[in-house]
mmJSON file of the N, C-alpha and C atoms, coordinates in Angstrom:
{"data_MODEL":{"atom_site":{
"group_PDB":["ATOM","ATOM","ATOM","ATOM","ATOM","ATOM","ATOM","ATOM","ATOM","ATOM","ATOM","ATOM","ATOM","ATOM","ATOM","ATOM","ATOM","ATOM","ATOM","ATOM","ATOM","ATOM","ATOM","ATOM","ATOM","ATOM","ATOM","ATOM","ATOM","ATOM","ATOM","ATOM","ATOM","ATOM","ATOM","ATOM","ATOM","ATOM","ATOM","ATOM","ATOM","ATOM","ATOM","ATOM","ATOM","ATOM","ATOM","ATOM","ATOM","ATOM","ATOM","ATOM","ATOM","ATOM","ATOM","ATOM","ATOM","ATOM","ATOM","ATOM","ATOM","ATOM","ATOM","ATOM","ATOM","ATOM","ATOM","ATOM","ATOM","ATOM","ATOM","ATOM","ATOM","ATOM","ATOM","ATOM","ATOM","ATOM","ATOM","ATOM","ATOM","ATOM","ATOM","ATOM","ATOM","ATOM","ATOM","ATOM","ATOM","ATOM","ATOM","ATOM","ATOM","ATOM","ATOM","ATOM","ATOM","ATOM","ATOM","ATOM","ATOM","ATOM","ATOM","ATOM","ATOM","ATOM","ATOM","ATOM","ATOM","ATOM","ATOM","ATOM","ATOM","ATOM","ATOM","ATOM","ATOM","ATOM","ATOM","ATOM","ATOM","ATOM","ATOM","ATOM","ATOM","ATOM","ATOM","ATOM","ATOM","ATOM","ATOM","ATOM","ATOM","ATOM","ATOM","ATOM","ATOM","ATOM","ATOM","ATOM","ATOM","ATOM","ATOM","ATOM","ATOM","ATOM","ATOM","ATOM","ATOM","ATOM","ATOM","ATOM","ATOM","ATOM","ATOM","ATOM","ATOM","ATOM","ATOM","ATOM","ATOM","ATOM","ATOM","ATOM","ATOM","ATOM","ATOM","ATOM","ATOM","ATOM","ATOM","ATOM","ATOM","ATOM","ATOM","ATOM","ATOM","ATOM","ATOM","ATOM","ATOM","ATOM","ATOM","ATOM","ATOM","ATOM","ATOM","ATOM","ATOM","ATOM","ATOM","ATOM"],
"id":[1,2,3,4,5,6,7,8,9,10,11,12,13,14,15,16,17,18,19,20,21,22,23,24,25,26,27,28,29,30,31,32,33,34,35,36,37,38,39,40,41,42,43,44,45,46,47,48,49,50,51,52,53,54,55,56,57,58,59,60,61,62,63,64,65,66,67,68,69,70,71,72,73,74,75,76,77,78,79,80,81,82,83,84,85,86,87,88,89,90,91,92,93,94,95,96,97,98,99,100,101,102,103,104,105,106,107,108,109,110,111,112,113,114,115,116,117,118,119,120,121,122,123,124,125,126,127,128,129,130,131,132,133,134,135,136,137,138,139,140,141,142,143,144,145,146,147,148,149,150,151,152,153,154,155,156,157,158,159,160,161,162,163,164,165,166,167,168,169,170,171,172,173,174,175,176,177,178,179,180,181,182,183,184,185,186,187,188,189,190,191,192],
"type_symbol":["N","C","C","N","C","C","N","C","C","N","C","C","N","C","C","N","C","C","N","C","C","N","C","C","N","C","C","N","C","C","N","C","C","N","C","C","N","C","C","N","C","C","N","C","C","N","C","C","N","C","C","N","C","C","N","C","C","N","C","C","N","C","C","N","C","C","N","C","C","N","C","C","N","C","C","N","C","C","N","C","C","N","C","C","N","C","C","N","C","C","N","C","C","N","C","C","N","C","C","N","C","C","N","C","C","N","C","C","N","C","C","N","C","C","N","C","C","N","C","C","N","C","C","N","C","C","N","C","C","N","C","C","N","C","C","N","C","C","N","C","C","N","C","C","N","C","C","N","C","C","N","C","C","N","C","C","N","C","C","N","C","C","N","C","C","N","C","C","N","C","C","N","C","C","N","C","C","N","C","C","N","C","C","N","C","C","N","C","C","N","C","C"],
"label_atom_id":["N","CA","C","N","CA","C","N","CA","C","N","CA","C","N","CA","C","N","CA","C","N","CA","C","N","CA","C","N","CA","C","N","CA","C","N","CA","C","N","CA","C","N","CA","C","N","CA","C","N","CA","C","N","CA","C","N","CA","C","N","CA","C","N","CA","C","N","CA","C","N","CA","C","N","CA","C","N","CA","C","N","CA","C","N","CA","C","N","CA","C","N","CA","C","N","CA","C","N","CA","C","N","CA","C","N","CA","C","N","CA","C","N","CA","C","N","CA","C","N","CA","C","N","CA","C","N","CA","C","N","CA","C","N","CA","C","N","CA","C","N","CA","C","N","CA","C","N","CA","C","N","CA","C","N","CA","C","N","CA","C","N","CA","C","N","CA","C","N","CA","C","N","CA","C","N","CA","C","N","CA","C","N","CA","C","N","CA","C","N","CA","C","N","CA","C","N","CA","C","N","CA","C","N","CA","C","N","CA","C","N","CA","C","N","CA","C","N","CA","C","N","CA","C"],
"label_alt_id":[null,null,null,null,null,null,null,null,null,null,null,null,null,null,null,null,null,null,null,null,null,null,null,null,null,null,null,null,null,null,null,null,null,null,null,null,null,null,null,null,null,null,null,null,null,null,null,null,null,null,null,null,null,null,null,null,null,null,null,null,null,null,null,null,null,null,null,null,null,null,null,null,null,null,null,null,null,null,null,null,null,null,null,null,null,null,null,null,null,null,null,null,null,null,null,null,null,null,null,null,null,null,null,null,null,null,null,null,null,null,null,null,null,null,null,null,null,null,null,null,null,null,null,null,null,null,null,null,null,null,null,null,null,null,null,null,null,null,null,null,null,null,null,null,null,null,null,null,null,null,null,null,null,null,null,null,null,null,null,null,null,null,null,null,null,null,null,null,null,null,null,null,null,null,null,null,null,null,null,null,null,null,null,null,null,null,null,null,null,null,null,null],
"label_comp_id":["MET","MET","MET","PRO","PRO","PRO","LYS","LYS","LYS","THR","THR","THR","LYS","LYS","LYS","GLU","GLU","GLU","ARG","ARG","ARG","TYR","TYR","TYR","LEU","LEU","LEU","VAL","VAL","VAL","ASP","ASP","ASP","ASP","ASP","ASP","ALA","ALA","ALA","GLY","GLY","GLY","ASN","ASN","ASN","ARG","ARG","ARG","ILE","ILE","ILE","GLY","GLY","GLY","VAL","VAL","VAL","VAL","VAL","VAL","LEU","LEU","LEU","ASP","ASP","ASP","VAL","VAL","VAL","ARG","ARG","ARG","GLU","GLU","GLU","TYR","TYR","TYR","LYS","LYS","LYS","ARG","ARG","ARG","LEU","LEU","LEU","LEU","LEU","LEU","LYS","LYS","LYS","GLU","GLU","GLU","VAL","VAL","VAL","GLU","GLU","GLU","GLU","GLU","GLU","LEU","LEU","LEU","GLU","GLU","GLU","SER","SER","SER","ILE","ILE","ILE","ARG","ARG","ARG","ALA","ALA","ALA","TYR","TYR","TYR","ASP","ASP","ASP","ALA","ALA","ALA","ALA","ALA","ALA","LYS","LYS","LYS","ALA","ALA","ALA","SER","SER","SER","GLY","GLY","GLY","ASP","ASP","ASP","GLU","GLU","GLU","ALA","ALA","ALA","ILE","ILE","ILE","PRO","PRO","PRO","PHE","PHE","PHE","GLU","GLU","GLU","GLN","GLN","GLN","ALA","ALA","ALA","VAL","VAL","VAL","ALA","ALA","ALA","GLU","GLU","GLU","ILE","ILE","ILE","GLU","GLU","GLU","ARG","ARG","ARG"],
"label_asym_id":["A","A","A","A","A","A","A","A","A","A","A","A","A","A","A","A","A","A","A","A","A","A","A","A","A","A","A","A","A","A","A","A","A","A","A","A","A","A","A","A","A","A","A","A","A","A","A","A","A","A","A","A","A","A","A","A","A","A","A","A","A","A","A","A","A","A","A","A","A","A","A","A","A","A","A","A","A","A","A","A","A","A","A","A","A","A","A","A","A","A","A","A","A","A","A","A","A","A","A","A","A","A","A","A","A","A","A","A","A","A","A","A","A","A","A","A","A","A","A","A","A","A","A","A","A","A","A","A","A","A","A","A","A","A","A","A","A","A","A","A","A","A","A","A","A","A","A","A","A","A","A","A","A","A","A","A","A","A","A","A","A","A","A","A","A","A","A","A","A","A","A","A","A","A","A","A","A","A","A","A","A","A","A","A","A","A","A","A","A","A","A","A"],
"label_entity_id":["1","1","1","1","1","1","1","1","1","1","1","1","1","1","1","1","1","1","1","1","1","1","1","1","1","1","1","1","1","1","1","1","1","1","1","1","1","1","1","1","1","1","1","1","1","1","1","1","1","1","1","1","1","1","1","1","1","1","1","1","1","1","1","1","1","1","1","1","1","1","1","1","1","1","1","1","1","1","1","1","1","1","1","1","1","1","1","1","1","1","1","1","1","1","1","1","1","1","1","1","1","1","1","1","1","1","1","1","1","1","1","1","1","1","1","1","1","1","1","1","1","1","1","1","1","1","1","1","1","1","1","1","1","1","1","1","1","1","1","1","1","1","1","1","1","1","1","1","1","1","1","1","1","1","1","1","1","1","1","1","1","1","1","1","1","1","1","1","1","1","1","1","1","1","1","1","1","1","1","1","1","1","1","1","1","1","1","1","1","1","1","1"],
"label_seq_id":[1,1,1,2,2,2,3,3,3,4,4,4,5,5,5,6,6,6,7,7,7,8,8,8,9,9,9,10,10,10,11,11,11,12,12,12,13,13,13,14,14,14,15,15,15,16,16,16,17,17,17,18,18,18,19,19,19,20,20,20,21,21,21,22,22,22,23,23,23,24,24,24,25,25,25,26,26,26,27,27,27,28,28,28,29,29,29,30,30,30,31,31,31,32,32,32,33,33,33,34,34,34,35,35,35,36,36,36,37,37,37,38,38,38,39,39,39,40,40,40,41,41,41,42,42,42,43,43,43,44,44,44,45,45,45,46,46,46,47,47,47,48,48,48,49,49,49,50,50,50,51,51,51,52,52,52,53,53,53,54,54,54,55,55,55,56,56,56,57,57,57,58,58,58,59,59,59,60,60,60,61,61,61,62,62,62,63,63,63,64,64,64],
"pdbx_PDB_ins_code":[null,null,null,null,null,null,null,null,null,null,null,null,null,null,null,null,null,null,null,null,null,null,null,null,null,null,null,null,null,null,null,null,null,null,null,null,null,null,null,null,null,null,null,null,null,null,null,null,null,null,null,null,null,null,null,null,null,null,null,null,null,null,null,null,null,null,null,null,null,null,null,null,null,null,null,null,null,null,null,null,null,null,null,null,null,null,null,null,null,null,null,null,null,null,null,null,null,null,null,null,null,null,null,null,null,null,null,null,null,null,null,null,null,null,null,null,null,null,null,null,null,null,null,null,null,null,null,null,null,null,null,null,null,null,null,null,null,null,null,null,null,null,null,null,null,null,null,null,null,null,null,null,null,null,null,null,null,null,null,null,null,null,null,null,null,null,null,null,null,null,null,null,null,null,null,null,null,null,null,null,null,null,null,null,null,null,null,null,null,null,null,null],
"Cartn_x":[7.531,7.141,6.222,7.142,6.079,4.448,5.142,3.319,3.308,1.07,0.742,-0.511,-0.633,-2.285,-3.119,-4.533,-5.357,-6.061,-7.068,-8.017,-8.667,-10.125,-10.967,-12.939,-12.911,-14.143,-15.499,-16.316,-17.485,-19.08,-19.566,-20.279,-22.047,-22.546,-23.173,-23.716,-24.287,-24.832,-23.076,-21.239,-20.231,-19.798,-20.785,-19.673,-18.585,-17.585,-16.013,-16.682,-16.345,-16.655,-15.644,-14.429,-12.71,-11.65,-10.667,-9.543,-8.926,-8.409,-6.886,-6.032,-5.36,-3.792,-2.502,-1.495,-0.58,-0.758,0.47,0.827,2.197,2.645,3.645,3.419,2.924,2.366,1.735,0.856,-0.525,0.843,2.31,2.906,3.832,3.842,4.864,3.965,1.712,1.621,0.982,1.171,1.396,2.657,4.065,4.651,5.077,4.334,4.85,3.561,1.857,1.21,1.416,1.888,3.096,3.974,4.899,6.295,5.44,4.135,3.384,2.693,2.086,1.693,3.136,3.941,5.658,5.2,5.875,6.235,4.813,3.452,2.506,2.565,2.709,3.008,4.169,4.959,6.711,6.853,5.619,5.048,4.565,3.661,2.177,3.142,4.358,4.284,5.859,6.66,7.417,6.443,5.208,3.812,3.185,3.354,2.25,3.048,4.732,5.577,6.028,5.117,5.823,7.316,7.618,9.105,8.831,9.571,10.522,11.131,10.434,11.117,11.663,12.294,13.259,12.41,12.563,12.178,12.0,12.844,11.965,11.395,11.343,10.418,8.936,9.19,7.591,8.033,7.751,7.695,6.395,7.639,6.808,5.644,5.676,4.522,3.408,3.652,3.029,1.99,3.201,3.278,2.387,1.712,1.067,-0.267],
"Cartn_y":[-9.986,-9.805,-11.729,-11.908,-13.342,-13.892,-14.749,-14.847,-16.2,-15.782,-16.699,-17.414,-17.736,-18.848,-18.337,-17.513,-17.208,-18.07,-17.368,-18.865,-18.134,-18.545,-17.18,-18.31,-17.097,-18.004,-17.517,-18.016,-17.744,-17.969,-17.186,-17.526,-18.503,-18.753,-20.006,-20.004,-18.505,-17.821,-18.283,-18.788,-18.758,-17.35,-15.942,-14.547,-14.695,-14.523,-14.012,-12.882,-14.165,-12.556,-12.754,-12.776,-13.302,-13.962,-13.821,-14.624,-15.069,-15.731,-16.864,-17.034,-15.578,-15.742,-16.556,-16.862,-17.738,-16.382,-16.44,-15.844,-15.106,-15.426,-14.806,-14.058,-14.074,-13.315,-12.19,-11.968,-11.797,-10.569,-11.296,-10.004,-8.69,-9.468,-9.216,-8.309,-8.409,-7.09,-5.641,-6.485,-5.889,-4.36,-5.347,-4.648,-3.745,-3.995,-2.714,-1.699,-2.172,-0.846,0.26,-1.088,0.644,1.49,1.137,1.092,1.951,2.177,2.838,4.466,3.906,5.223,5.865,5.433,6.227,7.274,6.829,8.094,8.446,7.887,9.004,10.476,9.969,11.746,11.913,11.716,12.489,12.873,12.284,13.322,14.391,14.303,15.077,15.931,15.875,16.799,18.051,16.937,17.669,19.192,18.556,19.408,20.477,20.7,21.195,22.351,22.279,23.877,23.659,23.226,23.593,23.488,24.246,24.564,23.342,22.791,21.639,21.567,20.641,20.804,20.0,19.903,19.101,18.071,16.748,15.131,15.52,15.778,16.22,16.341,17.667,18.931,17.713,17.002,16.634,16.189,14.678,13.679,14.329,15.807,16.021,16.735,17.455,17.566,16.184,15.627,14.484,13.709,13.544,13.302,13.954,15.551,15.832,16.263],
"Cartn_z":[-12.393,-11.726,-11.654,-10.213,-10.632,-10.752,-11.525,-11.527,-11.026,-10.494,-9.903,-10.239,-9.974,-10.569,-9.585,-10.486,-10.524,-9.729,-8.429,-7.547,-7.332,-7.286,-6.893,-5.659,-4.751,-4.657,-5.458,-5.876,-5.926,-4.737,-6.014,-5.08,-5.536,-5.211,-5.543,-7.326,-8.002,-8.979,-10.053,-9.336,-10.027,-9.938,-9.268,-9.319,-8.749,-9.2,-8.24,-7.157,-6.175,-5.036,-3.68,-4.511,-3.341,-4.129,-3.718,-3.795,-2.697,-3.794,-2.181,-3.114,-2.033,-2.674,-1.817,-1.383,-0.955,0.097,1.308,1.788,1.641,0.92,0.356,-1.081,-1.488,-2.228,-1.824,-1.381,0.162,0.57,1.586,1.632,0.902,-0.12,-0.882,-1.574,-1.704,-2.729,-1.043,0.101,0.824,1.191,0.665,0.842,-0.608,-1.344,-2.166,-2.774,-1.727,-0.818,-0.291,0.401,1.26,0.747,-0.133,-0.893,-1.911,-2.613,-3.177,-2.728,-1.235,-0.414,-0.188,0.352,0.804,-0.577,-1.736,-2.695,-3.066,-3.444,-3.674,-1.933,-0.744,0.074,-0.544,0.274,-0.787,-2.347,-3.116,-4.538,-3.459,-2.765,-2.749,-1.187,-0.56,-0.077,-1.162,-1.85,-2.817,-3.74,-3.904,-5.167,-4.094,-2.876,-1.719,-1.251,-1.796,-1.948,-0.308,0.064,1.593,2.206,3.258,3.367,4.912,4.193,4.914,6.701,6.877,8.893,9.044,10.055,10.637,11.65,10.544,10.816,12.398,13.675,15.117,14.778,14.283,14.524,14.196,13.086,12.799,13.341,13.933,14.701,16.13,16.984,17.352,17.666,16.751,16.77,16.359,15.517,15.527,16.443,17.622,19.118,19.654,19.573,20.682,19.686],
"occupancy":[1.0,1.0,1.0,1.0,1.0,1.0,1.0,1.0,1.0,1.0,1.0,1.0,1.0,1.0,1.0,1.0,1.0,1.0,1.0,1.0,1.0,1.0,1.0,1.0,1.0,1.0,1.0,1.0,1.0,1.0,1.0,1.0,1.0,1.0,1.0,1.0,1.0,1.0,1.0,1.0,1.0,1.0,1.0,1.0,1.0,1.0,1.0,1.0,1.0,1.0,1.0,1.0,1.0,1.0,1.0,1.0,1.0,1.0,1.0,1.0,1.0,1.0,1.0,1.0,1.0,1.0,1.0,1.0,1.0,1.0,1.0,1.0,1.0,1.0,1.0,1.0,1.0,1.0,1.0,1.0,1.0,1.0,1.0,1.0,1.0,1.0,1.0,1.0,1.0,1.0,1.0,1.0,1.0,1.0,1.0,1.0,1.0,1.0,1.0,1.0,1.0,1.0,1.0,1.0,1.0,1.0,1.0,1.0,1.0,1.0,1.0,1.0,1.0,1.0,1.0,1.0,1.0,1.0,1.0,1.0,1.0,1.0,1.0,1.0,1.0,1.0,1.0,1.0,1.0,1.0,1.0,1.0,1.0,1.0,1.0,1.0,1.0,1.0,1.0,1.0,1.0,1.0,1.0,1.0,1.0,1.0,1.0,1.0,1.0,1.0,1.0,1.0,1.0,1.0,1.0,1.0,1.0,1.0,1.0,1.0,1.0,1.0,1.0,1.0,1.0,1.0,1.0,1.0,1.0,1.0,1.0,1.0,1.0,1.0,1.0,1.0,1.0,1.0,1.0,1.0,1.0,1.0,1.0,1.0,1.0,1.0,1.0,1.0,1.0,1.0,1.0,1.0],
"B_iso_or_equiv":[0.0,0.0,0.0,0.0,0.0,0.0,0.0,0.0,0.0,0.0,0.0,0.0,0.0,0.0,0.0,0.0,0.0,0.0,0.0,0.0,0.0,0.0,0.0,0.0,0.0,0.0,0.0,0.0,0.0,0.0,0.0,0.0,0.0,0.0,0.0,0.0,0.0,0.0,0.0,0.0,0.0,0.0,0.0,0.0,0.0,0.0,0.0,0.0,0.0,0.0,0.0,0.0,0.0,0.0,0.0,0.0,0.0,0.0,0.0,0.0,0.0,0.0,0.0,0.0,0.0,0.0,0.0,0.0,0.0,0.0,0.0,0.0,0.0,0.0,0.0,0.0,0.0,0.0,0.0,0.0,0.0,0.0,0.0,0.0,0.0,0.0,0.0,0.0,0.0,0.0,0.0,0.0,0.0,0.0,0.0,0.0,0.0,0.0,0.0,0.0,0.0,0.0,0.0,0.0,0.0,0.0,0.0,0.0,0.0,0.0,0.0,0.0,0.0,0.0,0.0,0.0,0.0,0.0,0.0,0.0,0.0,0.0,0.0,0.0,0.0,0.0,0.0,0.0,0.0,0.0,0.0,0.0,0.0,0.0,0.0,0.0,0.0,0.0,0.0,0.0,0.0,0.0,0.0,0.0,0.0,0.0,0.0,0.0,0.0,0.0,0.0,0.0,0.0,0.0,0.0,0.0,0.0,0.0,0.0,0.0,0.0,0.0,0.0,0.0,0.0,0.0,0.0,0.0,0.0,0.0,0.0,0.0,0.0,0.0,0.0,0.0,0.0,0.0,0.0,0.0,0.0,0.0,0.0,0.0,0.0,0.0,0.0,0.0,0.0,0.0,0.0,0.0],
"pdbx_formal_charge":[null,null,null,null,null,null,null,null,null,null,null,null,null,null,null,null,null,null,null,null,null,null,null,null,null,null,null,null,null,null,null,null,null,null,null,null,null,null,null,null,null,null,null,null,null,null,null,null,null,null,null,null,null,null,null,null,null,null,null,null,null,null,null,null,null,null,null,null,null,null,null,null,null,null,null,null,null,null,null,null,null,null,null,null,null,null,null,null,null,null,null,null,null,null,null,null,null,null,null,null,null,null,null,null,null,null,null,null,null,null,null,null,null,null,null,null,null,null,null,null,null,null,null,null,null,null,null,null,null,null,null,null,null,null,null,null,null,null,null,null,null,null,null,null,null,null,null,null,null,null,null,null,null,null,null,null,null,null,null,null,null,null,null,null,null,null,null,null,null,null,null,null,null,null,null,null,null,null,null,null,null,null,null,null,null,null,null,null,null,null,null,null],
"auth_seq_id":[1,1,1,2,2,2,3,3,3,4,4,4,5,5,5,6,6,6,7,7,7,8,8,8,9,9,9,10,10,10,11,11,11,12,12,12,13,13,13,14,14,14,15,15,15,16,16,16,17,17,17,18,18,18,19,19,19,20,20,20,21,21,21,22,22,22,23,23,23,24,24,24,25,25,25,26,26,26,27,27,27,28,28,28,29,29,29,30,30,30,31,31,31,32,32,32,33,33,33,34,34,34,35,35,35,36,36,36,37,37,37,38,38,38,39,39,39,40,40,40,41,41,41,42,42,42,43,43,43,44,44,44,45,45,45,46,46,46,47,47,47,48,48,48,49,49,49,50,50,50,51,51,51,52,52,52,53,53,53,54,54,54,55,55,55,56,56,56,57,57,57,58,58,58,59,59,59,60,60,60,61,61,61,62,62,62,63,63,63,64,64,64],
"auth_comp_id":["MET","MET","MET","PRO","PRO","PRO","LYS","LYS","LYS","THR","THR","THR","LYS","LYS","LYS","GLU","GLU","GLU","ARG","ARG","ARG","TYR","TYR","TYR","LEU","LEU","LEU","VAL","VAL","VAL","ASP","ASP","ASP","ASP","ASP","ASP","ALA","ALA","ALA","GLY","GLY","GLY","ASN","ASN","ASN","ARG","ARG","ARG","ILE","ILE","ILE","GLY","GLY","GLY","VAL","VAL","VAL","VAL","VAL","VAL","LEU","LEU","LEU","ASP","ASP","ASP","VAL","VAL","VAL","ARG","ARG","ARG","GLU","GLU","GLU","TYR","TYR","TYR","LYS","LYS","LYS","ARG","ARG","ARG","LEU","LEU","LEU","LEU","LEU","LEU","LYS","LYS","LYS","GLU","GLU","GLU","VAL","VAL","VAL","GLU","GLU","GLU","GLU","GLU","GLU","LEU","LEU","LEU","GLU","GLU","GLU","SER","SER","SER","ILE","ILE","ILE","ARG","ARG","ARG","ALA","ALA","ALA","TYR","TYR","TYR","ASP","ASP","ASP","ALA","ALA","ALA","ALA","ALA","ALA","LYS","LYS","LYS","ALA","ALA","ALA","SER","SER","SER","GLY","GLY","GLY","ASP","ASP","ASP","GLU","GLU","GLU","ALA","ALA","ALA","ILE","ILE","ILE","PRO","PRO","PRO","PHE","PHE","PHE","GLU","GLU","GLU","GLN","GLN","GLN","ALA","ALA","ALA","VAL","VAL","VAL","ALA","ALA","ALA","GLU","GLU","GLU","ILE","ILE","ILE","GLU","GLU","GLU","ARG","ARG","ARG"],
"auth_asym_id":["A","A","A","A","A","A","A","A","A","A","A","A","A","A","A","A","A","A","A","A","A","A","A","A","A","A","A","A","A","A","A","A","A","A","A","A","A","A","A","A","A","A","A","A","A","A","A","A","A","A","A","A","A","A","A","A","A","A","A","A","A","A","A","A","A","A","A","A","A","A","A","A","A","A","A","A","A","A","A","A","A","A","A","A","A","A","A","A","A","A","A","A","A","A","A","A","A","A","A","A","A","A","A","A","A","A","A","A","A","A","A","A","A","A","A","A","A","A","A","A","A","A","A","A","A","A","A","A","A","A","A","A","A","A","A","A","A","A","A","A","A","A","A","A","A","A","A","A","A","A","A","A","A","A","A","A","A","A","A","A","A","A","A","A","A","A","A","A","A","A","A","A","A","A","A","A","A","A","A","A","A","A","A","A","A","A","A","A","A","A","A","A"],
"auth_atom_id":["N","CA","C","N","CA","C","N","CA","C","N","CA","C","N","CA","C","N","CA","C","N","CA","C","N","CA","C","N","CA","C","N","CA","C","N","CA","C","N","CA","C","N","CA","C","N","CA","C","N","CA","C","N","CA","C","N","CA","C","N","CA","C","N","CA","C","N","CA","C","N","CA","C","N","CA","C","N","CA","C","N","CA","C","N","CA","C","N","CA","C","N","CA","C","N","CA","C","N","CA","C","N","CA","C","N","CA","C","N","CA","C","N","CA","C","N","CA","C","N","CA","C","N","CA","C","N","CA","C","N","CA","C","N","CA","C","N","CA","C","N","CA","C","N","CA","C","N","CA","C","N","CA","C","N","CA","C","N","CA","C","N","CA","C","N","CA","C","N","CA","C","N","CA","C","N","CA","C","N","CA","C","N","CA","C","N","CA","C","N","CA","C","N","CA","C","N","CA","C","N","CA","C","N","CA","C","N","CA","C","N","CA","C","N","CA","C","N","CA","C","N","CA","C"],
"pdbx_PDB_model_num":[1,1,1,1,1,1,1,1,1,1,1,1,1,1,1,1,1,1,1,1,1,1,1,1,1,1,1,1,1,1,1,1,1,1,1,1,1,1,1,1,1,1,1,1,1,1,1,1,1,1,1,1,1,1,1,1,1,1,1,1,1,1,1,1,1,1,1,1,1,1,1,1,1,1,1,1,1,1,1,1,1,1,1,1,1,1,1,1,1,1,1,1,1,1,1,1,1,1,1,1,1,1,1,1,1,1,1,1,1,1,1,1,1,1,1,1,1,1,1,1,1,1,1,1,1,1,1,1,1,1,1,1,1,1,1,1,1,1,1,1,1,1,1,1,1,1,1,1,1,1,1,1,1,1,1,1,1,1,1,1,1,1,1,1,1,1,1,1,1,1,1,1,1,1,1,1,1,1,1,1,1,1,1,1,1,1,1,1,1,1,1,1]
}}}
């Protein structure tokens, strides 16, 4: 994982209230979060024990 220099926004009291990210780093983090969400959704679906349905049927049900 690339190491980035931490840059913070602070309030008048010096408390950290925000983070400044390079756009590339922000996009990389978003991509990783999306991938983790997909993995968690897959794990939850596998653990549920529900019967699998064809992808086309799932899409049709979602669109209803």
